[in-house]
C-alpha positions as CSV (number, residue, x, y, z in Angstrom):
1,X,88.4,91.4,131.2
2,X,90.4,92.1,128.0
3,X,88.6,91.6,124.7
4,X,89.2,88.2,123.1
5,X,91.6,88.2,120.1
6,X,90.0,87.2,116.8
7,X,90.4,83.6,115.7
8,X,90.3,84.4,112.0
9,X,92.0,87.1,110.0
10,X,90.5,90.2,108.5
11,X,90.0,89.4,104.7
12,X,90.1,93.1,103.8
13,X,93.8,93.5,104.7
14,X,96.3,93.1,101.9
15,X,97.8,90.0,103.5
16,X,94.5,88.5,104.5
17,X,93.0,88.8,101.1
18,X,96.0,87.4,99.3
19,X,96.2,84.5,101.8
20,X,92.6,83.5,101.1
21,X,92.5,84.1,97.4
22,X,96.0,84.8,96.1
23,X,97.9,81.6,96.8
24,X,98.5,78.9,94.3
25,X,97.1,76.2,96.6
26,X,93.8,78.2,97.1
27,X,92.7,78.6,93.5
28,X,89.7,76.5,94.2
29,X,88.4,79.1,96.7
30,X,88.8,81.9,94.3
31,X,87.2,80.0,91.4
32,X,84.3,79.0,93.5
33,X,83.7,82.6,94.7
34,X,84.1,84.2,91.3
35,X,81.8,81.7,89.6
36,X,79.0,83.0,91.8
37,X,79.6,86.5,90.3
38,X,80.1,85.5,86.7
39,X,77.5,84.6,84.1
40,X,77.1,81.1,82.8
41,X,79.1,81.8,79.6
42,X,82.1,82.9,81.7
43,X,82.3,80.3,84.4
44,X,86.0,79.7,85.2
45,X,87.7,76.4,84.6
46,X,91.3,77.6,85.0
47,X,93.0,80.7,86.3
48,X,96.5,82.0,86.9
49,X,97.8,85.1,88.7
50,X,99.6,87.8,86.9
51,X,103.4,87.8,87.0
52,X,104.3,90.5,89.5
53,X,107.1,91.7,87.2
54,X,104.5,92.8,84.6
55,X,102.4,94.8,87.1
56,X,102.6,98.6,86.3
57,X,105.3,100.3,88.4
58,X,102.9,102.2,90.5
59,X,103.0,101.4,94.3
60,X,99.3,102.1,95.0
61,X,98.3,100.0,92.0
62,X,100.3,97.0,93.1
63,X,98.6,97.2,96.5
64,X,95.0,98.0,95.5
65,X,94.3,95.5,92.8
66,X,94.6,91.8,92.2
67,X,95.0,90.8,88.6
68,X,93.8,87.4,87.5
69,X,93.8,85.7,84.1
70,X,91.1,83.1,83.6
71,X,90.1,80.5,81.1
72,X,86.4,79.8,80.7
73,X,84.4,76.6,80.2
74,X,84.4,77.2,76.5
75,X,88.1,77.9,76.2
76,X,87.8,81.6,76.1
77,X,90.2,83.8,78.0
78,X,89.3,86.8,80.1
79,X,90.8,89.0,82.8
80,X,89.5,89.9,86.3
81,X,90.7,92.9,88.3
82,X,89.8,92.7,92.0
83,X,89.9,95.8,94.2
84,X,89.5,95.5,97.9
85,X,91.2,98.6,99.3
86,X,89.2,101.5,100.9
87,X,90.1,104.3,98.5
88,X,88.8,107.8,97.6
89,X,87.5,108.5,94.1
90,X,87.0,104.7,93.7
91,X,84.9,105.1,90.5
92,X,87.7,107.1,88.9
93,X,90.2,104.6,90.0
94,X,88.2,101.7,88.7
95,X,88.1,103.2,85.3
96,X,91.8,104.0,85.5
97,X,92.6,100.4,86.6
98,X,90.9,98.7,83.6
99,X,93.0,100.8,81.2
100,X,96.0,98.6,82.0
101,X,94.6,95.2,81.1
102,X,93.1,96.8,78.0
103,X,96.4,98.3,76.8
104,X,98.4,95.3,77.7
105,X,96.5,93.2,75.2
106,X,98.0,95.2,72.3
107,X,100.2,93.0,70.1
108,X,103.4,95.1,69.9
109,X,105.2,94.8,66.6
110,X,102.5,92.6,65.1
111,X,99.5,93.0,62.8
112,X,96.9,93.3,65.6
113,X,93.2,93.7,64.8
114,X,92.3,95.4,68.2
115,X,90.3,92.4,69.2
116,X,90.1,92.4,73.1
117,X,89.5,89.8,75.7
118,X,86.6,90.2,78.1
119,X,87.5,92.1,81.3
120,X,85.7,91.9,84.6
121,X,86.4,94.4,87.3
122,X,85.2,93.1,90.6
123,X,85.4,95.4,93.6
124,X,84.9,94.0,97.1
125,X,84.5,97.1,99.2
126,X,84.4,97.4,103.0
127,X,82.8,100.9,102.7
128,X,79.8,102.5,101.1
129,X,80.1,104.7,98.1
130,X,76.3,105.2,97.8
131,X,75.5,108.1,100.1
132,X,71.9,108.7,99.2
133,X,69.6,106.3,101.1
134,X,67.3,105.5,98.3
135,X,70.1,104.7,95.9
136,X,72.0,102.3,98.1
137,X,72.6,98.9,96.5
138,X,74.7,96.1,98.0
139,X,75.5,94.8,94.5
140,X,75.9,97.0,91.4
141,X,76.5,95.6,87.9
142,X,77.7,98.2,85.3
143,X,78.1,97.9,81.5
144,X,78.5,100.3,78.7
145,X,75.0,101.0,77.4
146,X,73.4,103.4,74.8
147,X,70.7,106.0,75.3
148,X,68.0,103.2,75.0
149,X,69.6,101.1,77.7
150,X,70.9,98.5,75.2
151,X,74.4,97.0,75.8
152,X,76.9,98.8,73.6
153,X,79.9,96.7,74.5
154,X,79.8,93.2,75.9
155,X,83.4,92.7,76.9
156,X,83.8,95.2,79.8
157,X,82.0,94.5,83.0
158,X,82.1,96.2,86.4
159,X,80.7,94.5,89.6
160,X,80.8,96.4,92.9
161,X,80.0,94.7,96.2
162,X,79.4,97.2,99.1
163,X,79.9,94.7,101.9
164,X,78.5,97.0,104.7
165,X,75.2,96.8,102.9
166,X,75.1,93.0,103.1
167,X,72.9,92.4,106.1
168,X,71.6,88.8,105.7
169,X,71.8,86.6,108.8
170,X,72.7,83.0,108.8
171,X,69.0,81.9,108.5
172,X,68.5,84.2,105.6
173,X,71.2,82.8,103.3
174,X,69.7,81.4,100.2
175,X,72.5,81.0,97.6
176,X,76.2,80.1,97.5
177,X,76.9,83.7,96.7
178,X,75.0,84.7,99.9
179,X,77.3,82.3,101.8
180,X,80.5,83.7,100.4
181,X,79.3,87.3,101.3
182,X,78.3,86.1,104.8
183,X,81.8,84.5,105.1
184,X,83.7,87.6,104.0
185,X,81.5,90.1,105.9
186,X,81.8,88.3,109.3
187,X,85.0,86.2,109.1
188,X,86.9,88.2,111.7
189,X,84.1,88.0,114.2
190,X,83.5,84.2,114.0
191,X,84.7,82.0,116.9
192,X,83.7,78.8,115.1
193,X,82.4,77.7,111.7
194,X,78.7,78.4,111.4
195,X,76.6,75.3,110.7
196,X,75.4,76.6,107.3
197,X,79.1,77.0,106.2
198,X,80.1,73.5,107.0
199,X,80.9,72.6,103.5
200,X,84.4,71.5,102.2
201,X,85.1,74.7,100.3
202,X,84.3,76.9,103.3
203,X,86.0,74.6,105.8
204,X,89.2,74.9,103.8
205,X,88.7,78.7,103.8
206,X,88.3,78.8,107.6
207,X,91.4,76.6,108.0
208,X,93.5,79.0,105.8
209,X,92.1,82.1,107.7
210,X,92.9,80.8,111.2
211,X,95.5,83.1,112.7
212,X,96.7,80.4,115.1
213,X,97.9,78.3,112.1
214,X,100.3,81.0,110.9
215,X,104.0,80.7,111.5
216,X,105.9,83.6,113.1
217,X,106.8,85.2,109.8
218,X,103.3,85.0,108.4
219,X,101.9,86.3,111.7
220,X,104.2,89.3,111.7
221,X,103.3,90.1,108.0
222,X,99.6,89.9,108.8
223,X,100.0,92.2,111.9
224,X,101.8,94.7,109.7
225,X,99.1,94.5,107.1
226,X,96.4,94.8,109.8
227,X,98.1,97.9,111.2
228,X,98.2,99.5,107.8
229,X,94.5,98.7,107.3
230,X,93.5,100.3,110.6
231,X,95.6,103.4,109.9
232,X,94.1,103.8,106.4
233,X,90.6,103.2,107.8
234,X,91.1,105.6,110.6
235,X,92.4,108.4,108.4
236,X,89.5,108.1,106.0
237,X,86.9,108.0,108.8
238,X,88.5,111.0,110.5
239,X,88.5,113.0,107.2
240,X,84.8,112.0,106.6
241,X,83.9,113.1,110.2
242,X,85.8,116.4,109.8
243,X,84.0,117.0,106.5
244,X,80.6,116.3,108.0
245,X,81.3,118.7,110.9
246,X,82.5,121.4,108.5
247,X,79.4,120.9,106.4
248,X,77.2,121.3,109.5
249,X,79.1,124.5,110.5
250,X,78.8,125.9,106.9
251,X,75.1,125.1,106.9
252,X,74.5,126.8,110.3
253,X,76.5,129.9,109.3
254,X,74.4,130.1,106.1
255,X,71.2,130.0,108.1
256,X,72.6,132.7,110.5
257,X,73.4,135.0,107.6
258,X,69.9,134.6,106.2
259,X,68.5,135.4,109.6
260,X,70.8,138.5,109.9
261,X,69.6,139.7,106.5
262,X,66.0,139.4,107.5
263,X,66.6,141.2,110.8
264,X,68.5,144.0,109.0
265,X,65.5,144.4,106.7
266,X,63.2,144.8,109.7
267,X,65.4,147.5,111.3
268,X,67.2,145.6,114.1
269,X,70.4,147.2,115.3
270,X,73.8,145.6,114.6
271,X,74.2,144.8,118.3
272,X,70.8,143.1,118.4
273,X,71.6,141.0,115.4
274,X,75.0,140.0,116.9
275,X,73.3,138.8,120.0
276,X,70.6,136.9,118.2
277,X,72.7,135.2,115.5
278,X,76.1,135.0,117.1
279,X,77.7,136.4,114.0
280,X,80.6,138.9,114.0
281,X,80.0,142.5,113.0
282,X,82.0,141.8,109.8
283,X,79.7,138.9,108.8
284,X,76.6,141.0,109.5
285,X,78.0,143.7,107.1
286,X,78.2,141.0,104.4
287,X,74.6,139.9,105.0
């Protein structure tokens, strides 16, 4: 029996993410989701998407980030940069990305005081960047702080969500934020709307995400985006596996060299050491 085709799209694809959160008619979805991540003083009342003509002329930047200008409940303006691509050196890229909305606020040709709007960089990641088990965190919130842990600058915020580390089941969901994370993490695997997500905002999101509701052009665009996602994911996974294997091989060779050194000190012959360690005669000379 052939595997059943998914009913809902993959939200980590470029097209899938934009279909859910980047269309004019879906602003309410994005506002609801973002307001679960933002503090009370920066709850969103209005937002608009950046004019594509003003996006920096860098192809990888156009694809990797999603730039949103927001107006808060108190009338203040701020900017959100959303990253959902699986990329290497993501911390470096995250710092690099926020330099654009910072520089773009400069009032060219005017007497500008350098006053900046608040910027939130929100990264929804379908991979883990925390490698050490004890340091792994599903959600990480980063601000500029001084040596005593006090906030130095209040207008620059980084929020990282490592979606593979979100492991709550349907019965464990406690907050609306939990529900959004559950939705994004499992969307492609759902056959129907889970009971706990039967709320108007999520029902609308499921309706938008249904692959069967796409027209031919939309479906073809999604399939192309999905193929690109699989290829990117496959290349990175392959590189990671190759790196892990290479690391093991280097570690084993290091152990073998240490063993050869000890055997040489004990007077074993070169032939005996070759037989015990599997090293070449040249490597044994180096030991």
